[in-house]
Backbone atoms as SQL, in Angstrom:
CREATE TABLE atoms (id INTEGER PRIMARY KEY, chain TEXT, resi INTEGER, resn TEXT, atom TEXT, x REAL, y REAL, z REAL);
INSERT INTO atoms VALUES
  (1, 'A', 1, 'MET', 'N', 104.685, 82.722, 114.287),
  (2, 'A', 1, 'MET', 'CA', 103.485, 83.191, 113.610),
  (3, 'A', 1, 'MET', 'C', 103.000, 84.488, 114.267),
  (4, 'A', 2, 'LYS', 'N', 102.710, 85.474, 113.440),
  (5, 'A', 2, 'LYS', 'CA', 102.273, 86.766, 113.953),
  (6, 'A', 2, 'LYS', 'C', 100.812, 86.718, 114.359),
  (7, 'A', 3, 'SER', 'N', 100.498, 87.495, 115.365),
  (8, 'A', 3, 'SER', 'CA', 99.108, 87.616, 115.802),
  (9, 'A', 3, 'SER', 'C', 98.359, 88.529, 114.829),
  (10, 'A', 4, 'ASN', 'N', 97.050, 88.464, 114.872),
  (11, 'A', 4, 'ASN', 'CA', 96.242, 89.364, 114.052),
  (12, 'A', 4, 'ASN', 'C', 96.501, 90.819, 114.420),
  (13, 'A', 5, 'TYR', 'N', 96.733, 91.060, 115.700),
  (14, 'A', 5, 'TYR', 'CA', 97.048, 92.418, 116.150),
  (15, 'A', 5, 'TYR', 'C', 98.318, 92.909, 115.451),
  (16, 'A', 6, 'ASP', 'N', 99.357, 92.072, 115.431),
  (17, 'A', 6, 'ASP', 'CA', 100.609, 92.458, 114.772),
  (18, 'A', 6, 'ASP', 'C', 100.405, 92.677, 113.275),
  (19, 'A', 7, 'LEU', 'N', 99.653, 91.788, 112.639),
  (20, 'A', 7, 'LEU', 'CA', 99.369, 91.931, 111.208),
  (21, 'A', 7, 'LEU', 'C', 98.634, 93.238, 110.926),
  (22, 'A', 8, 'PHE', 'N', 97.648, 93.543, 111.763),
  (23, 'A', 8, 'PHE', 'CA', 96.862, 94.763, 111.576),
  (24, 'A', 8, 'PHE', 'C', 97.750, 95.991, 111.750),
  (25, 'A', 9, 'CYS', 'N', 98.556, 96.019, 112.796),
  (26, 'A', 9, 'CYS', 'CA', 99.412, 97.184, 113.060),
  (27, 'A', 9, 'CYS', 'C', 100.437, 97.389, 111.950),
  (28, 'A', 10, 'GLU', 'N', 101.017, 96.320, 111.464),
  (29, 'A', 10, 'GLU', 'CA', 101.996, 96.427, 110.378),
  (30, 'A', 10, 'GLU', 'C', 101.337, 96.954, 109.100),
  (31, 'A', 11, 'GLU', 'N', 100.186, 96.408, 108.780),
  (32, 'A', 11, 'GLU', 'CA', 99.485, 96.867, 107.567),
  (33, 'A', 11, 'GLU', 'C', 99.007, 98.298, 107.740),
  (34, 'A', 12, 'TYR', 'N', 98.553, 98.641, 108.941),
  (35, 'A', 12, 'TYR', 'CA', 98.118, 100.014, 109.202),
  (36, 'A', 12, 'TYR', 'C', 99.270, 100.991, 108.951),
  (37, 'A', 13, 'GLU', 'N', 100.454, 100.674, 109.443),
  (38, 'A', 13, 'GLU', 'CA', 101.592, 101.583, 109.240),
  (39, 'A', 13, 'GLU', 'C', 101.904, 101.726, 107.752),
  (40, 'A', 14, 'ARG', 'N', 101.843, 100.632, 107.025),
  (41, 'A', 14, 'ARG', 'CA', 102.086, 100.677, 105.588),
  (42, 'A', 14, 'ARG', 'C', 101.042, 101.546, 104.896),
  (43, 'A', 15, 'GLN', 'N', 99.779, 101.367, 105.255),
  (44, 'A', 15, 'GLN', 'CA', 98.697, 102.138, 104.641),
  (45, 'A', 15, 'GLN', 'C', 98.746, 103.607, 105.050),
  (46, 'A', 16, 'LEU', 'N', 99.177, 103.872, 106.268),
  (47, 'A', 16, 'LEU', 'CA', 99.307, 105.260, 106.722),
  (48, 'A', 16, 'LEU', 'C', 100.384, 105.972, 105.909),
  (49, 'A', 17, 'ALA', 'N', 101.498, 105.302, 105.659),
  (50, 'A', 17, 'ALA', 'CA', 102.568, 105.899, 104.851),
  (51, 'A', 17, 'ALA', 'C', 102.058, 106.228, 103.451),
  (52, 'A', 18, 'ILE', 'N', 101.290, 105.334, 102.876),
  (53, 'A', 18, 'ILE', 'CA', 100.718, 105.568, 101.547),
  (54, 'A', 18, 'ILE', 'C', 99.752, 106.747, 101.587),
  (55, 'A', 19, 'ALA', 'N', 98.884, 106.770, 102.591),
  (56, 'A', 19, 'ALA', 'CA', 97.885, 107.842, 102.700),
  (57, 'A', 19, 'ALA', 'C', 98.549, 109.207, 102.864),
  (58, 'A', 20, 'VAL', 'N', 99.573, 109.275, 103.693),
  (59, 'A', 20, 'VAL', 'CA', 100.269, 110.551, 103.913),
  (60, 'A', 20, 'VAL', 'C', 100.961, 111.001, 102.632),
  (61, 'A', 21, 'ALA', 'N', 101.539, 110.055, 101.900),
  (62, 'A', 21, 'ALA', 'CA', 102.221, 110.401, 100.651),
  (63, 'A', 21, 'ALA', 'C', 101.234, 110.876, 99.585),
  (64, 'A', 22, 'GLU', 'N', 100.085, 110.221, 99.505),
  (65, 'A', 22, 'GLU', 'CA', 99.118, 110.538, 98.462),
  (66, 'A', 22, 'GLU', 'C', 98.181, 111.694, 98.810),
  (67, 'A', 23, 'HIS', 'N', 97.979, 111.956, 100.084),
  (68, 'A', 23, 'HIS', 'CA', 97.044, 112.996, 100.533),
  (69, 'A', 23, 'HIS', 'C', 97.660, 113.825, 101.661),
  (70, 'A', 24, 'PRO', 'N', 98.801, 114.448, 101.433),
  (71, 'A', 24, 'PRO', 'CA', 99.503, 115.148, 102.521),
  (72, 'A', 24, 'PRO', 'C', 98.695, 116.269, 103.172),
  (73, 'A', 25, 'GLY', 'N', 97.798, 116.882, 102.437),
  (74, 'A', 25, 'GLY', 'CA', 97.000, 117.969, 102.993),
  (75, 'A', 25, 'GLY', 'C', 95.990, 117.530, 104.040),
  (76, 'A', 26, 'GLU', 'N', 95.727, 116.224, 104.124),
  (77, 'A', 26, 'GLU', 'CA', 94.757, 115.706, 105.088),
  (78, 'A', 26, 'GLU', 'C', 95.393, 115.350, 106.439),
  (79, 'A', 27, 'TYR', 'N', 96.702, 115.445, 106.531),
  (80, 'A', 27, 'TYR', 'CA', 97.392, 115.009, 107.747),
  (81, 'A', 27, 'TYR', 'C', 98.171, 116.168, 108.353),
  (82, 'A', 28, 'LEU', 'N', 98.236, 116.181, 109.671),
  (83, 'A', 28, 'LEU', 'CA', 98.939, 117.235, 110.393),
  (84, 'A', 28, 'LEU', 'C', 100.404, 116.874, 110.616),
  (85, 'A', 29, 'PHE', 'N', 100.866, 115.807, 109.998),
  (86, 'A', 29, 'PHE', 'CA', 102.250, 115.374, 110.134),
  (87, 'A', 29, 'PHE', 'C', 102.765, 114.930, 108.774),
  (88, 'A', 30, 'LYS', 'N', 104.074, 114.822, 108.691),
  (89, 'A', 30, 'LYS', 'CA', 104.706, 114.434, 107.434),
  (90, 'A', 30, 'LYS', 'C', 105.191, 112.984, 107.510),
  (91, 'A', 31, 'GLN', 'N', 105.729, 112.505, 106.415),
  (92, 'A', 31, 'GLN', 'CA', 106.160, 111.116, 106.284),
  (93, 'A', 31, 'GLN', 'C', 107.121, 110.676, 107.396),
  (94, 'A', 32, 'ASP', 'N', 107.952, 111.585, 107.873),
  (95, 'A', 32, 'ASP', 'CA', 108.930, 111.220, 108.896),
  (96, 'A', 32, 'ASP', 'C', 108.297, 110.903, 110.255),
  (97, 'A', 33, 'ARG', 'N', 107.016, 111.168, 110.416),
  (98, 'A', 33, 'ARG', 'CA', 106.314, 110.894, 111.681),
  (99, 'A', 33, 'ARG', 'C', 105.366, 109.702, 111.592),
  (100, 'A', 34, 'VAL', 'N', 105.320, 109.032, 110.441),
  (101, 'A', 34, 'VAL', 'CA', 104.385, 107.924, 110.250),
  (102, 'A', 34, 'VAL', 'C', 104.609, 106.827, 111.286),
  (103, 'A', 35, 'SER', 'N', 105.843, 106.411, 111.512),
  (104, 'A', 35, 'SER', 'CA', 106.108, 105.337, 112.487),
  (105, 'A', 35, 'SER', 'C', 105.675, 105.736, 113.890),
  (106, 'A', 36, 'PHE', 'N', 105.922, 106.985, 114.258),
  (107, 'A', 36, 'PHE', 'CA', 105.512, 107.464, 115.575),
  (108, 'A', 36, 'PHE', 'C', 103.996, 107.418, 115.726),
  (109, 'A', 37, 'VAL', 'N', 103.294, 107.947, 114.731),
  (110, 'A', 37, 'VAL', 'CA', 101.825, 107.963, 114.774),
  (111, 'A', 37, 'VAL', 'C', 101.276, 106.532, 114.757),
  (112, 'A', 38, 'ALA', 'N', 101.858, 105.675, 113.936),
  (113, 'A', 38, 'ALA', 'CA', 101.425, 104.274, 113.885),
  (114, 'A', 38, 'ALA', 'C', 101.632, 103.599, 115.237),
  (115, 'A', 39, 'GLY', 'N', 102.694, 103.932, 115.929),
  (116, 'A', 39, 'GLY', 'CA', 102.929, 103.383, 117.267),
  (117, 'A', 39, 'GLY', 'C', 101.867, 103.827, 118.259),
  (118, 'A', 40, 'LYS', 'N', 101.480, 105.081, 118.172),
  (119, 'A', 40, 'LYS', 'CA', 100.403, 105.592, 119.038),
  (120, 'A', 40, 'LYS', 'C', 99.083, 104.892, 118.718),
  (121, 'A', 41, 'MET', 'N', 98.840, 104.687, 117.431),
  (122, 'A', 41, 'MET', 'CA', 97.611, 103.995, 117.027),
  (123, 'A', 41, 'MET', 'C', 97.634, 102.529, 117.452),
  (124, 'A', 42, 'ALA', 'N', 98.802, 101.910, 117.453),
  (125, 'A', 42, 'ALA', 'CA', 98.905, 100.517, 117.905),
  (126, 'A', 42, 'ALA', 'C', 98.409, 100.398, 119.338),
  (127, 'A', 43, 'THR', 'N', 98.769, 101.364, 120.162),
  (128, 'A', 43, 'THR', 'CA', 98.279, 101.386, 121.541),
  (129, 'A', 43, 'THR', 'C', 96.767, 101.577, 121.555),
  (130, 'A', 44, 'ALA', 'N', 96.278, 102.465, 120.723),
  (131, 'A', 44, 'ALA', 'CA', 94.831, 102.717, 120.655),
  (132, 'A', 44, 'ALA', 'C', 94.079, 101.479, 120.164),
  (133, 'A', 45, 'PHE', 'N', 94.658, 100.742, 119.214),
  (134, 'A', 45, 'PHE', 'CA', 94.019, 99.508, 118.754),
  (135, 'A', 45, 'PHE', 'C', 93.938, 98.495, 119.897),
  (136, 'A', 46, 'LYS', 'N', 94.971, 98.462, 120.705),
  (137, 'A', 46, 'LYS', 'CA', 95.009, 97.507, 121.814),
  (138, 'A', 46, 'LYS', 'C', 93.980, 97.852, 122.884),
  (139, 'A', 47, 'THR', 'N', 93.793, 99.138, 123.152),
  (140, 'A', 47, 'THR', 'CA', 92.879, 99.562, 124.213),
  (141, 'A', 47, 'THR', 'C', 91.454, 99.800, 123.710),
  (142, 'A', 48, 'GLY', 'N', 91.283, 99.824, 122.388),
  (143, 'A', 48, 'GLY', 'CA', 89.959, 100.075, 121.829),
  (144, 'A', 48, 'GLY', 'C', 89.596, 101.544, 121.761),
  (145, 'A', 49, 'SER', 'N', 90.577, 102.418, 121.906),
  (146, 'A', 49, 'SER', 'CA', 90.305, 103.859, 121.920),
  (147, 'A', 49, 'SER', 'C', 90.641, 104.534, 120.589),
  (148, 'A', 50, 'TYR', 'N', 90.571, 103.794, 119.508),
  (149, 'A', 50, 'TYR', 'CA', 90.925, 104.319, 118.192),
  (150, 'A', 50, 'TYR', 'C', 89.686, 104.843, 117.455),
  (151, 'A', 51, 'ASN', 'N', 89.956, 105.668, 116.456),
  (152, 'A', 51, 'ASN', 'CA', 88.920, 106.145, 115.547),
  (153, 'A', 51, 'ASN', 'C', 89.168, 105.463, 114.206),
  (154, 'A', 52, 'LYS', 'N', 88.177, 104.802, 113.674),
  (155, 'A', 52, 'LYS', 'CA', 88.345, 104.042, 112.428),
  (156, 'A', 52, 'LYS', 'C', 88.155, 104.891, 111.186),
  (157, 'A', 53, 'ASP', 'N', 87.778, 106.158, 111.330),
  (158, 'A', 53, 'ASP', 'CA', 87.367, 106.977, 110.196),
  (159, 'A', 53, 'ASP', 'C', 88.524, 107.650, 109.457),
  (160, 'A', 54, 'GLY', 'N', 89.552, 106.894, 109.146),
  (161, 'A', 54, 'GLY', 'CA', 90.660, 107.438, 108.372),
  (162, 'A', 54, 'GLY', 'C', 90.978, 106.537, 107.192),
  (163, 'A', 55, 'ARG', 'N', 91.666, 107.106, 106.237),
  (164, 'A', 55, 'ARG', 'CA', 92.022, 106.341, 105.044),
  (165, 'A', 55, 'ARG', 'C', 92.820, 105.086, 105.387),
  (166, 'A', 56, 'ALA', 'N', 93.771, 105.197, 106.294),
  (167, 'A', 56, 'ALA', 'CA', 94.669, 104.077, 106.585),
  (168, 'A', 56, 'ALA', 'C', 93.929, 102.914, 107.236),
  (169, 'A', 57, 'VAL', 'N', 93.032, 103.181, 108.163),
  (170, 'A', 57, 'VAL', 'CA', 92.266, 102.103, 108.795),
  (171, 'A', 57, 'VAL', 'C', 91.353, 101.447, 107.763),
  (172, 'A', 58, 'LYS', 'N', 90.693, 102.260, 106.965),
  (173, 'A', 58, 'LYS', 'CA', 89.792, 101.709, 105.953),
  (174, 'A', 58, 'LYS', 'C', 90.553, 100.820, 104.976),
  (175, 'A', 59, 'GLN', 'N', 91.697, 101.299, 104.501),
  (176, 'A', 59, 'GLN', 'CA', 92.468, 100.526, 103.538),
  (177, 'A', 59, 'GLN', 'C', 93.055, 99.271, 104.181),
  (178, 'A', 60, 'THR', 'N', 93.416, 99.350, 105.445),
  (179, 'A', 60, 'THR', 'CA', 93.906, 98.172, 106.173),
  (180, 'A', 60, 'THR', 'C', 92.829, 97.109, 106.214),
  (181, 'A', 61, 'CYS', 'N', 91.614, 97.520, 106.474),
  (182, 'A', 61, 'CYS', 'CA', 90.492, 96.577, 106.495),
  (183, 'A', 61, 'CYS', 'C', 90.287, 95.932, 105.128),
  (184, 'A', 62, 'ILE', 'N', 90.414, 96.715, 104.080),
  (185, 'A', 62, 'ILE', 'CA', 90.244, 96.175, 102.736),
  (186, 'A', 62, 'ILE', 'C', 91.325, 95.131, 102.448),
  (187, 'A', 63, 'VAL', 'N', 92.572, 95.479, 102.727),
  (188, 'A', 63, 'VAL', 'CA', 93.693, 94.574, 102.446),
  (189, 'A', 63, 'VAL', 'C', 93.565, 93.273, 103.239),
  (190, 'A', 64, 'LEU', 'N', 93.166, 93.380, 104.510),
  (191, 'A', 64, 'LEU', 'CA', 93.082, 92.203, 105.377),
  (192, 'A', 64, 'LEU', 'C', 91.709, 91.532, 105.329),
  (193, 'A', 65, 'ASN', 'N', 90.820, 92.057, 104.495),
  (194, 'A', 65, 'ASN', 'CA', 89.470, 91.494, 104.343),
  (195, 'A', 65, 'ASN', 'C', 88.708, 91.448, 105.676),
  (196, 'A', 66, 'ILE', 'N', 88.703, 92.588, 106.343),
  (197, 'A', 66, 'ILE', 'CA', 88.024, 92.748, 107.625),
  (198, 'A', 66, 'ILE', 'C', 86.838, 93.678, 107.412),
  (199, 'A', 67, 'PRO', 'N', 85.681, 93.382, 107.990),
  (200, 'A', 67, 'PRO', 'CA', 84.571, 94.339, 107.890),
  (201, 'A', 67, 'PRO', 'C', 84.992, 95.692, 108.468),
  (202, 'A', 68, 'TYR', 'N', 84.677, 96.756, 107.755),
  (203, 'A', 68, 'TYR', 'CA', 85.060, 98.097, 108.171),
  (204, 'A', 68, 'TYR', 'C', 84.062, 98.631, 109.208),
  (205, 'A', 69, 'THR', 'N', 84.034, 97.951, 110.329),
  (206, 'A', 69, 'THR', 'CA', 83.193, 98.333, 111.470),
  (207, 'A', 69, 'THR', 'C', 84.041, 98.143, 112.727),
  (208, 'A', 70, 'TYR', 'N', 83.651, 98.817, 113.804),
  (209, 'A', 70, 'TYR', 'CA', 84.378, 98.607, 115.061),
  (210, 'A', 70, 'TYR', 'C', 84.287, 97.142, 115.482),
  (211, 'A', 71, 'ALA', 'N', 83.114, 96.553, 115.343),
  (212, 'A', 71, 'ALA', 'CA', 82.947, 95.147, 115.725),
  (213, 'A', 71, 'ALA', 'C', 83.851, 94.245, 114.896),
  (214, 'A', 72, 'GLY', 'N', 83.908, 94.478, 113.587),
  (215, 'A', 72, 'GLY', 'CA', 84.739, 93.659, 112.717),
  (216, 'A', 72, 'GLY', 'C', 86.221, 93.809, 113.030),
  (217, 'A', 73, 'ILE', 'N', 86.650, 95.040, 113.226),
  (218, 'A', 73, 'ILE', 'CA', 88.060, 95.298, 113.544),
  (219, 'A', 73, 'ILE', 'C', 88.410, 94.689, 114.895),
  (220, 'A', 74, 'ASN', 'N', 87.573, 94.934, 115.898),
  (221, 'A', 74, 'ASN', 'CA', 87.871, 94.412, 117.234),
  (222, 'A', 74, 'ASN', 'C', 87.891, 92.891, 117.246),
  (223, 'A', 75, 'GLN', 'N', 86.979, 92.262, 116.524),
  (224, 'A', 75, 'GLN', 'CA', 86.969, 90.803, 116.455),
  (225, 'A', 75, 'GLN', 'C', 88.268, 90.306, 115.833),
  (226, 'A', 76, 'PHE', 'N', 88.715, 90.936, 114.753),
  (227, 'A', 76, 'PHE', 'CA', 89.967, 90.540, 114.115),
  (228, 'A', 76, 'PHE', 'C', 91.139, 90.711, 115.076),
  (229, 'A', 77, 'LEU', 'N', 91.186, 91.859, 115.752),
  (230, 'A', 77, 'LEU', 'CA', 92.307, 92.139, 116.664),
  (231, 'A', 77, 'LEU', 'C', 92.360, 91.156, 117.835),
  (232, 'A', 78, 'GLU', 'N', 91.220, 90.664, 118.259),
  (233, 'A', 78, 'GLU', 'CA', 91.164, 89.775, 119.411),
  (234, 'A', 78, 'GLU', 'C', 91.469, 88.328, 119.057),
  (235, 'A', 79, 'GLN', 'N', 91.395, 87.960, 117.783),
  (236, 'A', 79, 'GLN', 'CA', 91.681, 86.589, 117.377),
  (237, 'A', 79, 'GLN', 'C', 93.164, 86.315, 117.500),
  (238, 'A', 80, 'LYS', 'N', 93.484, 85.108, 117.842),
  (239, 'A', 80, 'LYS', 'CA', 94.902, 84.704, 117.984),
  (240, 'A', 80, 'LYS', 'C', 95.460, 84.281, 116.664);
C-alpha cells in the first residue's frame, strides 16, 4: 500500500506534465524535464520547503480531495 506522500508525489508529477503541456509559456522547462522537477519537488514536499502556488499542486489537491492550504497538504503528506 502506498503512503499518502507517494500518492501525492505521483499525482503531482502527472499534473505537472499536464500543466507544462497545456501552459508551456508559464514554465521555464519543457516536458522532458518534468520528472526531474517533480523529483526536486518530492524532496521539497518531504521537507516542507515547497511553494503551493502552482497549477500542478492545486490540481493535485483537487484530484486527491485535499484542502488547498499548507496545513491541508502537510496533514495529508504526514498521514500513513
